[in-house]
C-alpha positions in Angstrom: 16.7 -40.4 -37.6 18.7 -39.7 -34.7 16.9 -38.7 -31.8 18.9 -35.9 -29.1 18.5 -36.4 -25.8 18.8 -33.4 -23.4 20.2 -34.3 -20.1 18.0 -33.8 -17.2 20.1 -31.3 -15.6 19.6 -28.9 -18.3 16.3 -29.7 -18.1 15.7 -29.2 -14.6 17.9 -25.5 -15.1 15.4 -24.7 -18.2 12.3 -25.6 -15.8 13.8 -23.3 -13.4 14.2 -20.3 -15.0 11.3 -20.6 -16.5 9.9 -20.8 -12.9 11.6 -17.5 -11.9 10.8 -15.2 -15.0 7.3 -15.9 -13.7 8.1 -13.8 -10.0 7.1 -10.2 -10.5 8.9 -7.4 -11.5 8.1 -5.4 -8.9 9.1 -8.1 -5.8 12.4 -9.2 -7.5 13.2 -5.9 -7.7 13.1 -5.3 -11.1 10.5 -2.4 -11.7 10.3 1.1 -10.6 7.8 0.7 -8.1 5.3 -1.6 -6.4 1.6 -0.4 -6.1 -0.4 -2.1 -3.5 -4.6 -1.5 -3.3 -6.2 -1.4 -0.4 -9.8 0.0 1.3 -9.3 1.2 5.5 -11.0 2.7 7.4 -10.9 4.7 10.8 -11.5 2.5 13.5 -14.8 2.3 15.4 -13.2 -0.1 18.2 -10.4 0.5 19.7 -11.1 4.0 18.1 -9.9 7.1 16.7 -7.0 7.6 15.3 -6.4 4.0 14.5 -7.3 2.4 11.2 -7.5 -1.3 10.4 -8.1 -2.3 6.4 -6.7 -5.0 3.9 -4.0 -4.8 0.9 -4.0 -6.3 -2.3 -1.8 -5.5 -5.9 1.5 -7.0 -5.3 1.6 -7.8 -1.8 -1.2 -9.3 0.3 -2.2 -8.5 3.6 -3.5 -6.7 6.3 -3.6 -2.8 7.1 -2.8 -0.6 10.1 -3.0 2.5 10.9 -2.3 5.6 13.2 -3.3 8.9 12.6 -0.5 11.4 14.4 -1.8 14.6 13.2 -5.2 15.6 12.1 -5.0 19.7 11.2 -7.9 22.1 9.4 -6.3 24.8 7.3 -7.8 26.6 4.7 -11.8 27.9 6.3 -11.6 24.3 7.0 -11.7 22.8 3.7 -8.3 21.2 4.1 -6.3 19.5 6.0 -3.4 18.3 7.6 -2.8 14.7 7.9 0.1 12.3 8.8 -0.1 9.2 9.8 2.0 5.8 9.7 0.4 3.7 7.2 1.3 -0.6 8.2 1.7 -3.1 5.4 1.3 -6.8 7.8 2.4 -9.1 4.7 5.1 -11.2 5.5 8.5 -10.7 4.4 7.3 -7.1 2.3 5.4 -6.0 6.0 6.3 -2.3 6.0 6.0 0.9 8.4 5.5 4.3 6.0 4.9 8.1 7.2 2.4 9.5 5.2 1.5 12.6 5.4 0.1 16.0 2.8 -2.9 18.3 2.1 -6.5 16.7 2.2 -8.4 19.1 0.3 -12.3 18.4 2.4 -14.1 20.9 -0.7 -16.0 17.6 -2.1 -17.3 16.8 2.0 -16.0 13.0 3.5 -18.1 11.4 1.1 -16.1 11.0 -2.8 -13.0 13.3 -1.8 -10.2 11.9 -3.6 -6.9 12.9 -2.5 -2.8 12.3 -2.3 -0.3 12.1 0.3 3.1 11.2 0.6 5.8 10.7 2.7 8.9 7.4 2.9 8.5 3.9 4.9 11.0 4.2 8.0 10.7 0.7 8.7 10.9 -2.9 7.3 10.6 -4.1 3.8 12.2 -1.0 1.2 13.2 1.3 4.1 13.9 4.5 2.7 11.4 4.2 -0.3 9.5 6.8 -0.8 5.4 6.2 -1.1 2.1 7.5 -2.6 -0.8 7.3 -1.7 -3.6 7.9 -3.6 -7.8 7.2 -2.5 -11.3 8.0 -2.2 -13.9 8.3 0.6 -17.2 6.5 0.3 -19.6 5.0 2.5 -19.3 0.9 3.5 -20.8 -0.8 4.8 -18.0 -2.6 7.5 -19.2 -2.8 11.4 -16.1 -1.6 12.6 -16.2 1.6 10.2 -16.4 5.0 11.8 -19.4 6.7 10.4 -19.7 4.5 7.7 -17.0 5.9 5.7 -14.7 3.7 4.4 -11.6 5.0 1.8 -9.5 3.1 -1.2 -7.0 3.4 -3.7 -3.9 2.3 -4.0 -0.1 3.0 -2.2 2.2 3.0 -4.6 6.4 2.2 -3.7 9.3 3.5 -5.9 11.7 0.7 -5.5 14.0 3.0 -7.1 14.2 5.1 -3.9 15.3 2.7 -1.4 18.1 2.9 0.6 
């Protein structure tokens, strides 16, 4: 019986290809979007309009933000919101300008909302961003009124410039 030997350079090449294929398609640019999970809250210190939190999913890091506008409309049950969302995650750090109407008909606890925007700085600048979140009471000691928000940030990578 004859033994077939694979040269070490070919074996190394095959191993390298296998390892590369394990990279998340979203981070490699092969997916139409990147999805992050997050939990955030408006801060007690240093206070409104600043936000902080954590980010997971396709990118792991911290969340920071600033509420730019908060304007009640439609009998106070709908609120127009504009905010800067900052995800701090090494080479995947970005700032997004998010805006839209919050539906407050359920009150502040349990309200779900979807806002949209664009990444204005950092990773994937120019990409469209869609944010969905739900409010809940939390035990975070720096959360204003004990209220947190959890949800997803979806980045449409095909729309980046």
